C-alpha positions in Angstrom: -2.6 -15.6 18.5 -1.7 -16.1 14.8 -4.2 -13.4 13.7 -2.7 -11.0 16.4 0.7 -11.6 15.2 -0.2 -11.0 11.7 -1.9 -7.8 12.6 1.2 -6.6 14.5 3.4 -7.4 11.4 0.9 -5.5 9.1 1.2 -2.3 11.5 5.0 -2.7 11.6 5.2 -2.7 7.8 2.9 0.3 7.4 4.8 2.2 10.2 8.1 1.5 8.3 6.5 2.8 4.9 5.3 5.9 6.7 8.6 6.7 8.3 10.5 6.2 4.8 8.0 8.5 3.2 8.2 11.1 6.1 12.1 11.0 5.8 12.0 11.2 2.0 9.6 14.3 2.1 12.1 15.8 4.7 15.0 15.2 2.5 13.3 16.7 -0.4 12.3 19.8 1.6 15.7 20.1 2.9 17.4 20.8 -0.4 16.2 21.2 -3.8 16.5 18.1 -5.7 17.7 19.0 -9.2 19.7 21.7 -10.7 20.8 21.7 -14.3 22.0 24.3 -17.0 22.5 23.8 -20.7 23.3 26.0 -23.7 23.2 25.4 -27.4 24.0 27.4 -30.6 22.2 26.5 -33.9 22.9 27.7 -37.4 20.6 26.7 -40.4 21.2 27.6 -44.1 18.3 26.6 -46.1 18.4 26.8 -49.9 15.5 26.3 -52.2 17.7 25.4 -55.2 21.3 24.2 -55.5 24.2 26.7 -55.0 27.7 26.7 -56.3 31.1 28.4 -55.1 29.0 29.2 -52.0 30.6 31.2 -49.0 28.8 32.4 -45.9 30.0 34.5 -42.9 27.8 34.2 -39.9 28.0 35.6 -36.5 29.2 33.2 -33.6 28.2 33.3 -29.8 30.6 35.5 -28.0 31.5 36.2 -24.3 34.4 38.3 -23.2 35.8 38.4 -26.8 35.8 34.6 -27.2 33.8 32.2 -29.4 31.9 30.4 -26.6 28.6 28.8 -26.0 27.7 28.3 -22.1 31.0 27.1 -20.6 32.3 25.6 -23.7 34.9 27.6 -26.0 34.3 26.9 -29.6 36.6 25.9 -32.3 36.2 25.4 -36.1 36.6 21.7 -35.6 33.3 21.7 -33.6 31.4 22.4 -36.8 33.2 20.1 -39.5 31.1 18.6 -41.8 31.8 16.6 -45.1 31.6 18.8 -48.2 32.2 22.1 -46.3 35.3 24.0 -45.0 35.0 25.9 -41.8 37.2 28.6 -40.2 36.7 31.4 -37.5 37.6 35.0 -38.7 37.1 38.4 -37.0 37.6 40.5 -40.1 35.4 39.6 -42.9 35.5 41.3 -46.3 34.2 44.7 -46.3 33.5 44.5 -42.7 32.3 47.8 -41.0 31.1 47.9 -37.3 29.9 51.5 -37.5 26.5 51.8 -35.5 26.5 48.3 -34.2 25.9 47.5 -30.5 27.9 47.8 -28.1 29.6 50.6 -30.0 33.4 50.5 -29.1 33.9 46.7 -29.2 37.5 47.1 -28.0 36.5 48.9 -24.9 33.5 46.4 -24.3 36.0 43.5 -24.5 33.4 41.7 -27.0 34.9 41.7 -30.4 32.7 39.8 -32.5 33.7 36.4 -34.2 32.4 35.0 -37.4 32.3 31.5 -38.8 33.2 31.2 -42.6 31.6 28.3 -44.3 32.4 27.3 -47.9 31.2 24.8 -50.1 32.0 24.3 -53.8 28.6 22.8 -54.2 25.5 23.3 -51.9 22.7 20.8 -51.9 18.8 21.8 -52.0 17.5 21.9 -48.6 18.5 22.8 -45.1 22.2 22.3 -43.8 22.4 22.4 -40.0 25.2 23.1 -37.7 24.6 22.5 -34.1 26.7 22.6 -31.0 26.3 23.1 -27.3 28.1 22.6 -23.9 25.6 19.8 -22.9 23.5 19.5 -19.7 25.4 19.9 -16.4 24.2 19.0 -13.0 24.9 21.9 -10.6 25.6 22.0 -7.0 24.4 25.5 -6.3 21.8 28.1 -7.9 24.6 30.5 -7.9 26.0 28.6 -10.9 22.7 28.9 -13.0 23.1 30.6 -16.3 22.0 34.4 -16.1 19.0 34.1 -18.1 17.6 37.4 -16.5 20.6 39.5 -17.6 22.7 37.5 -20.3 24.3 40.6 -21.6 27.9 40.7 -20.2 27.3 37.4 -18.4 26.4 34.8 -21.0 27.1 33.9 -24.8 25.4 36.4 -27.2 25.4 37.1 -30.9 27.6 40.0 -31.9 27.5 42.5 -33.8 23.9 43.8 -33.2 22.2 46.3 -35.2 19.0 48.3 -34.2 19.4 46.8 -30.5 18.9 48.5 -27.1 19.3 46.5 -23.8 15.9 45.6 -22.5 14.5 47.1 -19.2 15.4 44.9 -16.3 12.9 42.4 -15.8 10.7 42.7 -12.6 9.1 40.2 -10.4 5.6 39.5 -11.8 4.2 36.9 -9.4 5.7 35.1 -6.4 4.3 31.8 -5.0 5.7 31.0 -1.6 3.5 27.9 -1.4 5.4 26.6 -4.6 8.8 28.0 -3.9 8.9 29.7 -7.3 8.4 33.2 -9.0 8.0 34.7 -12.4 9.5 37.7 -13.9 8.0 40.0 -16.8 9.7 38.5 -19.8 11.5 41.2 -21.8 12.1 41.2 -25.6 13.6 43.4 -27.8 14.0 43.4 -31.8 17.4 43.3 -33.2 19.4 42.8 -36.6 22.8 41.4 -37.4 24.8 41.2 -40.6 25.4 37.9 -42.6 27.7 37.9 -45.7 26.9 35.8 -48.6 28.7 34.9 -51.7 27.3 32.3 -54.1 25.9 31.3 -57.6 22.3 30.2 -58.2 19.3 30.6 -60.3 17.2 33.7 -60.0 14.3 31.8 -58.2 16.5 30.3 -55.6 15.8 31.5 -52.0 18.4 31.2 -49.2 17.2 31.6 -45.6 19.5 31.9 -42.6 18.5 30.9 -39.0 20.8 31.5 -35.9 19.8 30.8 -32.5 21.6 30.9 -28.8 19.4 29.2 -26.3 20.4 29.3 -22.6 18.5 27.2 -20.2 18.3 26.4 -16.4 16.2 23.5 -15.2 15.4 22.9 -11.5 13.2 20.9 -9.2 12.4 21.8 -5.7 9.7 20.1 -3.4 7.8 17.4 -5.0 7.1 18.5 -8.7 7.7 22.1 -8.2 10.0 23.5 -10.9 10.7 24.2 -14.6 12.8 25.7 -17.1 13.9 29.4 -17.4 15.7 30.5 -20.5 17.0 33.4 -22.9 17.0 33.4 -26.6 19.3 35.4 -29.0 17.6 34.6 -32.4 18.0 35.8 -36.1 16.0 34.5 -39.0 15.5 35.7 -42.5 16.2 35.5 -46.3 19.4 36.4 -48.1 18.6 39.4 -50.4 22.0 39.8 -51.9 24.2 37.0 -53.0 27.2 39.3 -53.5 27.7 41.1 -50.2 26.3 41.8 -46.7 22.6 41.1 -45.7 20.8 42.6 -42.7 18.8 39.9 -41.0 16.6 40.6 -38.1 15.4 38.5 -35.1 14.6 38.9 -31.5 16.4 39.0 -28.0 14.3 37.5 -25.3 15.0 37.0 -21.5 13.3 36.1 -18.2 11.2 33.6 -19.8 9.6 30.7 -17.5 9.7 30.1 -13.7 12.6 30.9 -11.4 13.2 29.3 -7.9 12.6 31.5 -5.1 16.0 31.9 -3.4 14.6 33.3 -0.4 12.9 30.0 0.5 14.7 28.1 3.4 15.6 25.1 1.4 17.3 27.3 -1.3 19.1 29.5 1.4 20.4 26.4 3.2 21.9 25.3 0.0 23.4 28.6 -1.0 24.9 29.0 2.5 26.1 25.3 2.3 28.0 25.9 -0.9 29.4 29.3 0.3 30.7 27.7 3.4 32.4 25.0 1.4 34.0 27.4 -1.1 35.6 29.6 1.8 
């Protein structure tokens, strides 16, 4: 009788574990488990030798004419660093927007903003300024950053030169069994202008690197998911230490896997959030 009782207890425990695992799977399938987004702006100025009386004007991330990264409006205090003075400005010296994207900035509502950085002395090596809006947990995929079409929807670097909007990304692969889809990444070359004024020896090389990185992270059923992102990136050497320098880079969208919002779990989540907002 003791043996039989123990057997029944074992079966009871196994049944409970099975029910917990099944309900857990159902819960996972009912709604996607994780939705996050983040954005960051990074500026590196790297000098191979010491600089003195150094001033740089570098473009800031802009959306709707406001310095902003993701959902965070930017202020000069976000970049404060000992030994440097920081300010935001829209009209740097000798500024000429002729030929820049998107043409008439006043009509587009996207007037560029520049960050002015000045240091009486500038040490050898890389000085970095980094800020972002952190990582946000989301309640709906409708709140994801638009990494497919960031122009007009997300923070970008302005002004742009030698730039044309990429062709719209198209669905490359769709995987219903995994609940995700891939688009054809679209990348275009671009340039922008950086102002520099500094004293240095003739052998000194100064390199400027600017990056906007907008990212979505998601998890669906089990371990299905990943990151999709866009990049707005500029990198190159300063050729004139008394004026404007054209620096090139790339603008890249539709990178990584996207959730298939036609899947039932995602549709239920979208509808639930639409109902709660009505």
